[in-house]
Each structure stands twice: as structure tokens, then as C-alpha cells.
KOLMI-167603 format. One record per residue (C-alpha): residue number from 1; residue in three letters; x, y, z. Coordinates in steps of 0.5 Angstrom, whole numbers, plus 500, padded with zeros to 3 digits. Each point is the difference from the previous one (the first is absolute). Example, Ala and Ser with C-alpha at 12.3 -4.5 7.8 and 13.67 -1.06 7.14 Angstrom:
resi:1&resn:ALA&x:525&y:491&z:516 $
resi:2&resn:SER&x:502&y:507&z:498 $
***
This chain:
resi:1&resn:UNK&x:713&y:181&z:845 $
resi:2&resn:UNK&x:507&y:502&z:498 $
resi:3&resn:UNK&x:501&y:507&z:498 $
resi:4&resn:UNK&x:501&y:502&z:492 $
resi:5&resn:UNK&x:505&y:505&z:498 $
resi:6&resn:UNK&x:496&y:506&z:496 $
resi:7&resn:UNK&x:501&y:498&z:493 $
resi:8&resn:UNK&x:501&y:493&z:501 $
resi:9&resn:UNK&x:494&y:498&z:496 $
resi:10&resn:UNK&x:503&y:502&z:494 $
resi:11&resn:UNK&x:505&y:495&z:500 $
resi:12&resn:UNK&x:496&y:493&z:502 $
resi:13&resn:UNK&x:502&y:493&z:500 $
resi:14&resn:UNK&x:502&y:500&z:492 $
resi:15&resn:UNK&x:498&y:492&z:500 $
resi:16&resn:UNK&x:493&y:502&z:503 $
resi:17&resn:UNK&x:499&y:506&z:496 $
resi:18&resn:UNK&x:502&y:496&z:493 $
resi:19&resn:UNK&x:495&y:494&z:502 $
resi:20&resn:UNK&x:494&y:505&z:502 $
resi:21&resn:UNK&x:501&y:504&z:493 $
resi:22&resn:UNK&x:501&y:493&z:496 $
resi:23&resn:UNK&x:493&y:498&z:503 $
resi:24&resn:UNK&x:497&y:506&z:499 $
resi:25&resn:UNK&x:502&y:501&z:493 $
resi:26&resn:UNK&x:498&y:493&z:498 $
resi:27&resn:UNK&x:493&y:502&z:502 $
resi:28&resn:UNK&x:500&y:505&z:494 $
resi:29&resn:UNK&x:499&y:496&z:493 $
resi:30&resn:UNK&x:502&y:505&z:496 $
resi:31&resn:UNK&x:506&y:501&z:503 $
resi:32&resn:UNK&x:502&y:492&z:500 $
resi:33&resn:UNK&x:498&y:500&z:493 $
resi:34&resn:UNK&x:505&y:506&z:498 $
resi:35&resn:UNK&x:505&y:496&z:504 $
resi:36&resn:UNK&x:499&y:494&z:496 $
resi:37&resn:UNK&x:500&y:504&z:493 $
resi:38&resn:UNK&x:507&y:503&z:503 $
resi:39&resn:UNK&x:502&y:493&z:501 $
resi:40&resn:UNK&x:498&y:498&z:494 $
resi:41&resn:UNK&x:504&y:505&z:496 $
resi:42&resn:UNK&x:506&y:499&z:504 $
resi:43&resn:UNK&x:500&y:493&z:498 $
resi:44&resn:UNK&x:499&y:501&z:493 $
resi:45&resn:UNK&x:506&y:505&z:500 $
resi:46&resn:UNK&x:504&y:495&z:504 $
resi:47&resn:UNK&x:498&y:493&z:496 $
resi:48&resn:UNK&x:497&y:503&z:494 $
resi:49&resn:UNK&x:506&y:501&z:496 $
resi:50&resn:UNK&x:503&y:493&z:502 $
resi:51&resn:UNK&x:493&y:497&z:497 $
resi:52&resn:UNK&x:499&y:504&z:494 $
resi:53&resn:UNK&x:504&y:501&z:494 $
resi:54&resn:UNK&x:503&y:507&z:499 $
resi:55&resn:UNK&x:496&y:504&z:494 $
resi:56&resn:UNK&x:503&y:499&z:494 $
resi:57&resn:UNK&x:503&y:505&z:495 $
resi:58&resn:UNK&x:494&y:499&z:495 $
resi:59&resn:UNK&x:495&y:495&z:499 $
resi:60&resn:UNK&x:496&y:498&z:494 $
resi:61&resn:UNK&x:493&y:501&z:502 $
resi:62&resn:UNK&x:499&y:508&z:501 $
resi:63&resn:UNK&x:495&y:503&z:504 $
resi:64&resn:UNK&x:496&y:493&z:501 $
resi:65&resn:UNK&x:495&y:501&z:505 $
resi:66&resn:UNK&x:500&y:496&z:507 $
resi:67&resn:UNK&x:499&y:493&z:498 $
resi:68&resn:UNK&x:502&y:493&z:503 $
resi:69&resn:UNK&x:506&y:500&z:496 $
resi:70&resn:UNK&x:502&y:507&z:503 $
resi:71&resn:UNK&x:496&y:502&z:506 $
resi:72&resn:UNK&x:501&y:507&z:500 $
resi:73&resn:UNK&x:501&y:501&z:493 $
resi:74&resn:UNK&x:506&y:502&z:496 $
resi:75&resn:UNK&x:503&y:507&z:498 $
resi:76&resn:UNK&x:501&y:504&z:494 $
resi:77&resn:UNK&x:507&y:496&z:499 $
resi:78&resn:UNK&x:496&y:493&z:502 $
resi:79&resn:UNK&x:503&y:500&z:507 $
resi:80&resn:UNK&x:496&y:496&z:505 $
resi:81&resn:UNK&x:497&y:505&z:505 $
resi:82&resn:UNK&x:499&y:495&z:505 $
resi:83&resn:UNK&x:508&y:500&z:501 $
resi:84&resn:UNK&x:501&y:507&z:499 $
resi:85&resn:UNK&x:495&y:501&z:506 $
resi:86&resn:UNK&x:503&y:495&z:504 $
resi:87&resn:UNK&x:507&y:502&z:499 $
resi:88&resn:UNK&x:498&y:507&z:501 $
resi:89&resn:UNK&x:497&y:498&z:507 $
resi:90&resn:UNK&x:507&y:499&z:502 $
resi:91&resn:UNK&x:503&y:507&z:498 $
resi:92&resn:UNK&x:494&y:504&z:502 $
resi:93&resn:UNK&x:500&y:497&z:507 $
resi:94&resn:UNK&x:508&y:500&z:501 $
resi:95&resn:UNK&x:499&y:508&z:498 $
resi:96&resn:UNK&x:495&y:501&z:505 $
resi:97&resn:UNK&x:503&y:496&z:506 $
resi:98&resn:UNK&x:507&y:504&z:498 $
resi:99&resn:UNK&x:497&y:507&z:499 $
resi:100&resn:UNK&x:496&y:499&z:506 $
resi:101&resn:UNK&x:505&y:497&z:505 $
resi:102&resn:UNK&x:505&y:506&z:498 $
resi:103&resn:UNK&x:494&y:505&z:501 $
resi:104&resn:UNK&x:498&y:497&z:507 $
resi:105&resn:UNK&x:507&y:500&z:502 $
resi:106&resn:UNK&x:501&y:507&z:498 $
resi:107&resn:UNK&x:494&y:503&z:502 $
resi:108&resn:UNK&x:500&y:496&z:507 $
resi:109&resn:UNK&x:507&y:502&z:502 $
resi:110&resn:UNK&x:498&y:508&z:498 $
resi:111&resn:UNK&x:493&y:499&z:504 $
resi:112&resn:UNK&x:503&y:498&z:506 $
resi:113&resn:UNK&x:506&y:504&z:501 $
resi:114&resn:UNK&x:497&y:506&z:498 $
resi:115&resn:UNK&x:494&y:498&z:505 $
resi:116&resn:UNK&x:506&y:499&z:506 $
resi:117&resn:UNK&x:504&y:506&z:498 $
resi:118&resn:UNK&x:495&y:506&z:501 $
resi:119&resn:UNK&x:504&y:505&z:496 $
resi:120&resn:UNK&x:501&y:495&z:494 $
resi:121&resn:UNK&x:493&y:499&z:500 $
resi:122&resn:UNK&x:498&y:507&z:497 $
resi:123&resn:UNK&x:505&y:499&z:494 $
resi:124&resn:UNK&x:497&y:493&z:499 $
resi:125&resn:UNK&x:493&y:503&z:500 $
resi:126&resn:UNK&x:502&y:505&z:495 $
resi:127&resn:UNK&x:504&y:495&z:495 $
resi:128&resn:UNK&x:494&y:495&z:500 $
resi:129&resn:UNK&x:495&y:505&z:499 $
resi:130&resn:UNK&x:504&y:503&z:494 $
resi:131&resn:UNK&x:501&y:493&z:497 $
resi:132&resn:UNK&x:493&y:498&z:501 $
resi:133&resn:UNK&x:498&y:507&z:496 $
resi:134&resn:UNK&x:504&y:498&z:494 $
resi:135&resn:UNK&x:497&y:497&z:494 $
resi:136&resn:UNK&x:502&y:493&z:501 $
resi:137&resn:UNK&x:499&y:497&z:493 $
resi:138&resn:UNK&x:503&y:505&z:496 $
resi:139&resn:UNK&x:506&y:500&z:504 $
resi:140&resn:UNK&x:500&y:492&z:500 $
resi:141&resn:UNK&x:500&y:500&z:493 $
resi:142&resn:UNK&x:505&y:506&z:499 $
resi:143&resn:UNK&x:505&y:496&z:505 $
resi:144&resn:UNK&x:499&y:493&z:496 $
resi:145&resn:UNK&x:501&y:503&z:494 $
resi:146&resn:UNK&x:507&y:504&z:502 $
resi:147&resn:UNK&x:502&y:493&z:503 $
resi:148&resn:UNK&x:498&y:496&z:495 $
resi:149&resn:UNK&x:495&y:494&z:500 $
resi:150&resn:UNK&x:502&y:494&z:505 $
resi:151&resn:UNK&x:498&y:496&z:505 $
resi:152&resn:UNK&x:505&y:504&z:505 $
resi:153&resn:UNK&x:497&y:506&z:498 $
resi:154&resn:UNK&x:493&y:499&z:501 $
resi:155&resn:UNK&x:501&y:497&z:507 $
resi:156&resn:UNK&x:504&y:507&z:502 $
resi:157&resn:UNK&x:495&y:504&z:497 $
resi:158&resn:UNK&x:494&y:497&z:503 $
resi:159&resn:UNK&x:504&y:500&z:507 $
resi:160&resn:UNK&x:502&y:507&z:499 $
resi:161&resn:UNK&x:493&y:503&z:499 $
resi:162&resn:UNK&x:497&y:495&z:505 $
resi:163&resn:UNK&x:504&y:501&z:507 $
resi:164&resn:UNK&x:496&y:507&z:501 $
resi:165&resn:UNK&x:494&y:497&z:501 $
resi:166&resn:UNK&x:502&y:494&z:505 $
resi:167&resn:UNK&x:504&y:506&z:504 $
resi:168&resn:UNK&x:493&y:504&z:501 $
resi:169&resn:UNK&x:497&y:493&z:502 $
resi:170&resn:UNK&x:505&y:498&z:505 $
resi:171&resn:UNK&x:502&y:507&z:502 $
resi:172&resn:UNK&x:493&y:501&z:503 $
resi:173&resn:UNK&x:500&y:494&z:504 $
resi:174&resn:UNK&x:507&y:501&z:502 $
resi:175&resn:UNK&x:499&y:507&z:503 $
resi:176&resn:UNK&x:495&y:497&z:505 $
resi:177&resn:UNK&x:504&y:494&z:502 $
resi:178&resn:UNK&x:507&y:505&z:502 $
resi:179&resn:UNK&x:495&y:504&z:504 $
resi:180&resn:UNK&x:498&y:494&z:505 $
resi:181&resn:UNK&x:503&y:499&z:507 $
resi:182&resn:UNK&x:504&y:494&z:498 $
resi:183&resn:UNK&x:504&y:503&z:495 $
resi:184&resn:UNK&x:502&y:506&z:505 $
resi:185&resn:UNK&x:501&y:494&z:505 $
resi:186&resn:UNK&x:505&y:497&z:495 $
resi:187&resn:UNK&x:503&y:506&z:498 $
resi:188&resn:UNK&x:502&y:501&z:508 $
resi:189&resn:UNK&x:503&y:493&z:500 $
resi:190&resn:UNK&x:504&y:500&z:494 $
resi:191&resn:UNK&x:503&y:506&z:495 $
resi:192&resn:UNK&x:500&y:495&z:494 $
resi:193&resn:UNK&x:495&y:503&z:496 $
resi:194&resn:UNK&x:501&y:495&z:494 $
resi:195&resn:UNK&x:498&y:494&z:505 $
resi:196&resn:UNK&x:494&y:504&z:503 $
resi:197&resn:UNK&x:497&y:501&z:493 $
resi:198&resn:UNK&x:502&y:493&z:498 $
resi:199&resn:UNK&x:497&y:497&z:506 $
resi:200&resn:UNK&x:494&y:504&z:502 $
resi:201&resn:UNK&x:498&y:505&z:494 $
resi:202&resn:UNK&x:501&y:495&z:494 $
resi:203&resn:UNK&x:496&y:494&z:503 $
resi:204&resn:UNK&x:494&y:505&z:502 $
resi:205&resn:UNK&x:499&y:502&z:493 $
resi:206&resn:UNK&x:501&y:494&z:497 $
resi:207&resn:UNK&x:492&y:499&z:499 $
resi:208&resn:UNK&x:501&y:506&z:495 $
resi:209&resn:UNK&x:506&y:498&z:497 $
resi:210&resn:UNK&x:496&y:493&z:498 $
resi:211&resn:UNK&x:495&y:504&z:497 $
resi:212&resn:UNK&x:505&y:504&z:496 $
resi:213&resn:UNK&x:503&y:494&z:497 $
resi:214&resn:UNK&x:494&y:498&z:497 $
resi:215&resn:UNK&x:497&y:506&z:498 $
resi:216&resn:UNK&x:507&y:503&z:497 $
resi:217&resn:UNK&x:501&y:493&z:496 $
resi:218&resn:UNK&x:494&y:501&z:497 $
resi:219&resn:UNK&x:501&y:507&z:498 $
resi:220&resn:UNK&x:507&y:498&z:498 $
resi:221&resn:UNK&x:497&y:495&z:495 $
resi:222&resn:UNK&x:495&y:505&z:497 $
resi:223&resn:UNK&x:506&y:505&z:499 $
resi:224&resn:UNK&x:505&y:495&z:497 $
resi:225&resn:UNK&x:494&y:497&z:495 $
resi:226&resn:UNK&x:499&y:508&z:498 $
resi:227&resn:UNK&x:507&y:501&z:499 $
resi:228&resn:UNK&x:501&y:493&z:496 $
resi:229&resn:UNK&x:493&y:502&z:496 $
resi:230&resn:UNK&x:504&y:507&z:498 $
resi:231&resn:UNK&x:506&y:496&z:497 $
resi:232&resn:UNK&x:504&y:501&z:506 $
resi:233&resn:UNK&x:500&y:493&z:503 $
resi:234&resn:UNK&x:506&y:495&z:499 $
resi:235&resn:UNK&x:500&y:498&z:493 $
resi:236&resn:UNK&x:503&y:493&z:502 $
resi:237&resn:UNK&x:495&y:497&z:505 $
resi:238&resn:UNK&x:493&y:499&z:500 $
resi:239&resn:UNK&x:495&y:504&z:504 $
resi:240&resn:UNK&x:493&y:502&z:500 $
resi:241&resn:UNK&x:501&y:507&z:498 $
resi:242&resn:UNK&x:504&y:497&z:494 $
resi:243&resn:UNK&x:495&y:496&z:498 $
resi:244&resn:UNK&x:495&y:506&z:499 $
resi:245&resn:UNK&x:506&y:504&z:497 $
resi:246&resn:UNK&x:501&y:494&z:495 $
resi:247&resn:UNK&x:492&y:500&z:498 $
resi:248&resn:UNK&x:500&y:508&z:500 $
resi:249&resn:UNK&x:506&y:500&z:495 $
resi:250&resn:UNK&x:497&y:495&z:495 $
resi:251&resn:UNK&x:494&y:504&z:500 $
resi:252&resn:UNK&x:496&y:494&z:503 $
resi:253&resn:UNK&x:497&y:502&z:506 $
resi:254&resn:UNK&x:493&y:501&z:497 $
resi:255&resn:UNK&x:500&y:494&z:495 $
resi:256&resn:UNK&x:503&y:495&z:505 $
resi:257&resn:UNK&x:496&y:501&z:506 $
resi:258&resn:UNK&x:504&y:494&z:504 $
resi:259&resn:UNK&x:507&y:504&z:499 $
resi:260&resn:UNK&x:497&y:505&z:505 $
resi:261&resn:UNK&x:495&y:497&z:504 $
resi:262&resn:UNK&x:505&y:494&z:504 $
resi:263&resn:UNK&x:506&y:505&z:502 $
resi:264&resn:UNK&x:495&y:505&z:502 $
resi:265&resn:UNK&x:496&y:494&z:504 $
resi:266&resn:UNK&x:507&y:498&z:503 $
resi:267&resn:UNK&x:501&y:507&z:502 $
resi:268&resn:UNK&x:493&y:501&z:503 $
resi:269&resn:UNK&x:501&y:494&z:504 $
resi:270&resn:UNK&x:506&y:502&z:503 $
resi:271&resn:UNK&x:498&y:507&z:502 $
resi:272&resn:UNK&x:493&y:498&z:502 $
resi:273&resn:UNK&x:503&y:494&z:505 $
resi:274&resn:UNK&x:505&y:504&z:503 $
resi:275&resn:UNK&x:495&y:506&z:501 $
resi:276&resn:UNK&x:495&y:495&z:504 $
resi:277&resn:UNK&x:506&y:497&z:504 $
resi:278&resn:UNK&x:502&y:506&z:502 $
resi:279&resn:UNK&x:493&y:502&z:502 $
resi:280&resn:UNK&x:499&y:494&z:504 $
resi:281&resn:UNK&x:506&y:500&z:503 $
resi:282&resn:UNK&x:499&y:507&z:503 $
resi:283&resn:UNK&x:493&y:498&z:502 $
resi:284&resn:UNK&x:503&y:494&z:504 $
resi:285&resn:UNK&x:505&y:503&z:503 $
resi:286&resn:UNK&x:495&y:506&z:502 $
resi:287&resn:UNK&x:494&y:497&z:501 $
resi:288&resn:UNK&x:496&y:506&z:503 $
resi:289&resn:UNK&x:502&y:504&z:494 $
resi:290&resn:UNK&x:498&y:494&z:495 $
resi:291&resn:UNK&x:493&y:499&z:503 $
resi:292&resn:UNK&x:498&y:507&z:499 $
resi:293&resn:UNK&x:502&y:500&z:493 $
***
């Protein structure tokens, strides 16, 4: 049997690991269902606006319940709620993906660099703990109100308050990785610390990053919808939060149940499916922990 360096098992053959993880993932029906729902939402976000006409400024049929003509009913200005939900999917998914990508990039960079540099890790730990102890929602509302409602503002605000959670998750794994013998051996081979981090540390924490992407994206949807519901979203583009805001502004949230039901179901579908996918992926990647759950 050939000798294996200590810690080498942390970085097994990537193709073999991906294949075994996918096979284990497919054996979890809830995870597969969640992945299918996420795929459907992405498809609607990309293709939907090409197939469905953009919501008009107003219509002649006001607060019409769901019917064969208007599948999801109409709002207080006679606009088709189905068109609003479809067009809102693109904006909501785009904000979630962009905000989570920024949060993941910042959070992962801070986590791995902090874990690799001992004296910097103490500072990172203090900053992350302090940030996570702050009341996030009021601060998000304050910053969004001061910056002005826009899609860019939503993305920046959500990302700015999401990266500390990513850092906390990735940092715990990165601290274990940087202490393994094969990382010490890499330090003896080269003084290029950026190469060591990119080649050895980041690949080892990739499973945590994948889970963080899904979870952060779902939280970004909730945060963006909450800000839009408060009137801090982009008034020039449709989103699920804006549909709720329009219903609340018109005073029709109680009388016209369909105005709140369908965008809320869309938000629930994305968040719940993302959660199921992250749980299933974590169990597939770590079968021992998944089996005891």
C-alpha cells in the first residue's frame, strides 16, 4: 500500500468526490425536490420575461380574483398579478445571486486569510462577533433609506450584512485546515502564501462555501423582500417584495387574498427549497453526520 501524507485525505480526488456526493444527494428525495424547484425558479427568471408581457401601468379589471383570464388575479390598478410574479422572479433571483456572491467572496476571503494569519484571526473574530451582535434589520433599513431605493442599494446592503455569517461558518473549517501537516509542508515548499491559500485551504473549505451560497441566497431573498415591502426597493422594477408593498399601499392585503398569497408562496418556495438543498448536500458530503441527524 502506498504511503499517504497526513492530511492528504482532506483533498481527495475531486472528480471521485463529486461523483459520490451526487450519488448520495440523489438518494434524498427532499433535496432533489428542492433542487428541481430552484431550477424551475431560475428558468422562470431567465425565460419568463421573454414569454410573459410586462405588467401594464393599469388595467380595466380591478381586484379580480384568480380566473381563467387572470390566473393569479389582478391588483388594485387592474394589473395582472401573474405577470408581476414572473417579472418579479427575475429581479428577486438576481438580487439574491448578486448579494450572495458578494457576501460569499468577502466572507470567504476574510475567513481563510484570518485563519491562515494567526494575529489577524483575533481581529477577524472580534469584528465578526461585533457585527453579528448588531440589530441587522434596523441597520439595513437605515442604510437603504439613506442611500435611496434601487436594485444596487438592495444588493450592497444585503451583501454588507451577510458576509459576517459566511465568515463565521468558513472560518471554523479553515482553522482546522491550516493546522494540518500538509499545509505546514506547503509552507516549507514555498513562501507564496496566496498560492497556499488558493491551492490548499480554499478547496478544503469548498463544501462549507457551497452550503453558504445556498443559505445566503435564501436569506438575501428574505432581506430584499422585506426592504421592498417597506418601500425601500427599486420602484422601477418588479420584485416579490414590491408586489406585497403595492398591496399594502392600496389597502387590499386583507380583501384581496391573492395579492399576498402568490408572492409569499414564491418567496417560501425559494427559501424552503434552498434550505432543503443545503441540508441534503451537507448530508451527502458528510454521510456520517447525515446518518445521525
